[in-house]
N, CA, C and O of each residue as an XYZ file, in Angstrom:
192
protein
N       2.891     11.325     -5.170
C       2.382     11.345     -3.488
C       3.792     11.257     -2.944
O       4.845     11.001     -3.529
N       3.533     11.547     -1.616
C       4.660     11.414     -0.525
C       3.985     10.969      0.916
O       2.856     11.162      1.365
N       5.319     10.190      1.535
C       4.571      9.919      2.846
C       5.691      9.091      3.459
O       6.409      8.255      2.908
N       5.677      9.600      4.996
C       6.598      9.153      5.667
C       6.269      8.003      6.518
O       5.186      7.662      6.994
N       7.770      7.329      6.632
C       7.310      6.049      7.402
C       8.380      5.763      8.860
O       9.479      6.313      8.791
N       8.146      5.108      9.871
C       9.085      5.270     10.426
C      10.341      4.152     10.404
O      10.623      3.405      9.467
N      10.814      4.223     11.321
C      11.840      3.178     10.359
C      12.003      1.511     10.297
O      12.818      0.793      9.717
N      10.747      1.197     11.242
C      10.101      0.026     11.185
C       9.396     -0.088     10.363
O       9.683     -1.071      9.680
N       8.517      0.454     10.014
C       7.292      0.706      8.763
C       8.614      0.379      7.619
O       8.755     -0.772      7.206
N       9.212      1.091      7.327
C      10.217      1.194      5.909
C      10.673     -0.224      6.112
O      10.605     -0.905      5.088
N      11.110     -0.819      7.163
C      11.683     -2.243      6.774
C      11.260     -3.148      6.726
O      11.684     -4.186      6.217
N       9.892     -2.834      7.498
C       8.432     -4.195      6.763
C       8.767     -3.923      5.112
O       9.427     -4.692      4.414
N       8.155     -2.641      4.656
C       8.176     -2.380      3.695
C       9.165     -3.232      2.847
O       9.025     -4.291      2.236
N      10.214     -2.389      3.032
C      11.166     -3.302      2.328
C      10.868     -4.765      2.012
O      10.593     -5.390      0.987
N      11.016     -5.034      3.181
C      11.157     -6.760      3.337
C       9.633     -6.924      2.218
O       9.883     -7.539      1.181
N       8.335     -6.493      2.351
C       7.237     -6.726      1.664
C       7.619     -6.730     -0.024
O       7.170     -7.595     -0.776
N       8.366     -5.812     -0.406
C       8.795     -5.327     -1.904
C       9.494     -6.348     -2.244
O       9.207     -6.942     -3.283
N      10.614     -6.790     -1.397
C      11.549     -7.962     -2.281
C      11.047     -9.105     -1.711
O      11.720    -10.118     -1.903
N      10.091     -9.209     -1.091
C       9.338    -10.677     -0.910
C       8.661    -11.413     -2.241
O       8.490    -12.549     -2.683
N       8.353     -9.862     -2.633
C       7.415    -10.099     -4.194
C       8.395     -9.447     -5.093
O       7.995     -8.452     -5.698
N       9.220     -9.714     -5.220
C       9.815     -9.029     -6.474
C      10.117     -7.357     -7.334
O      10.509     -6.933     -8.421
N       9.698     -6.914     -6.187
C       8.855     -5.644     -6.797
C       9.985     -4.207     -6.343
O      10.570     -3.853     -5.320
N       9.906     -3.892     -7.218
C      10.947     -2.193     -7.273
C      10.186     -1.405     -6.096
O       8.956     -1.463     -6.065
N      10.775     -0.789     -5.286
C       9.785      0.158     -3.556
C       8.681      1.033     -4.310
O       7.515      1.112     -3.925
N       9.230      1.717     -5.499
C       7.968      2.157     -5.825
C       6.862      1.743     -6.476
O       5.731      2.177     -6.259
N       7.229      0.691     -7.486
C       6.413     -0.063     -7.719
C       4.789     -0.863     -6.589
O       3.560     -0.912     -6.650
N       5.824     -1.287     -5.771
C       5.119     -1.898     -4.537
C       4.473     -0.765     -3.549
O       3.631     -1.121     -2.724
N       4.848      0.505     -3.635
C       4.157      1.385     -2.675
C       3.220      1.645     -4.033
O       2.136      1.272     -3.585
N       2.963      2.036     -5.366
C       2.016      2.019     -5.762
C       0.746      1.131     -5.893
O      -0.420      1.528     -5.913
N       1.316     -0.478     -6.002
C       0.044     -1.397     -5.724
C      -0.484     -1.309     -4.448
O      -1.699     -1.311     -4.254
N       0.362     -1.230     -3.540
C      -0.127     -0.919     -2.137
C      -1.671     -0.213     -2.534
O      -2.783     -0.617     -2.874
N      -0.865      1.338     -2.215
C      -1.815      2.481     -2.672
C      -2.782      2.312     -3.367
O      -3.872      2.695     -2.943
N      -2.699      1.804     -4.407
C      -4.392      1.297     -5.192
C      -5.387      0.277     -4.379
O      -6.603      0.168     -4.536
N      -4.591     -0.401     -3.516
C      -4.977     -1.818     -3.416
C      -5.859     -1.176     -2.218
O      -6.976     -1.681     -2.102
N      -5.533     -0.146     -1.315
C      -5.852      0.784     -0.007
C      -7.524      1.376     -0.473
O      -8.611      1.302      0.101
N      -7.024      2.052     -1.963
C      -7.739      3.106     -2.476
C      -9.313      1.904     -2.807
O     -10.472      2.125     -2.457
N      -8.865      0.871     -3.452
C      -9.890      0.267     -3.951
C     -10.537     -0.321     -2.723
O     -11.751     -0.316     -2.929
N     -10.295     -0.769     -1.669
C     -10.624     -1.527     -0.678
C     -11.399     -0.221      0.062
O     -12.555     -0.521      0.359
N     -11.094      0.906      0.360
C     -11.858      2.208      0.953
C     -13.354      2.169      0.110
O     -14.446      1.857      0.586
N     -13.086      2.534     -1.123
C     -14.450      2.689     -2.250
C     -15.156      1.351     -1.728
O     -16.285      1.448     -1.247
N     -14.510      0.072     -1.811
C     -15.708     -0.821     -1.975
C     -16.120     -1.049     -0.500
O     -16.997     -1.874     -0.240
N     -15.484     -0.309      0.507
C     -16.369     -0.620      1.894
C     -17.146      0.782      1.834
O     -18.016      0.731      2.703
N     -17.192      2.114      1.108
C     -17.806      2.909      0.963
C     -19.627      2.434      0.102
O     -20.818      2.709      0.247
N     -18.900      1.744     -0.615
C     -19.954      1.693     -1.560
C     -21.282      0.020     -0.868
O     -22.437     -0.335     -1.103
N     -20.421     -0.339     -0.219
C     -21.291     -1.487      0.920
C     -22.218     -0.570      1.811
O     -23.428     -0.553      1.589
N     -21.597      0.276      2.930
C     -21.934      1.156      3.570
C     -22.986      1.886      2.650
O     -24.072      1.347      2.863
N     -23.082      2.642      1.944
C     -24.007      3.654      1.386
C     -24.914      2.914      0.255
O     -25.470      3.621     -0.586
N     -25.051      1.683      0.226
C     -25.333      0.871     -0.848
C     -27.094      0.020     -0.310
O     -27.647     -0.783     -1.061
């Protein structure tokens, strides 16, 4: 996966990862999975 962030977005991303004691890559993976799961849940609620 590849994504592009502004300098401010990257700073926010780094701070969040550091607060949780996570490596940047691990934090990015967790965030992407959380967003995907949330999107699936929303879709299921709307279609169910």
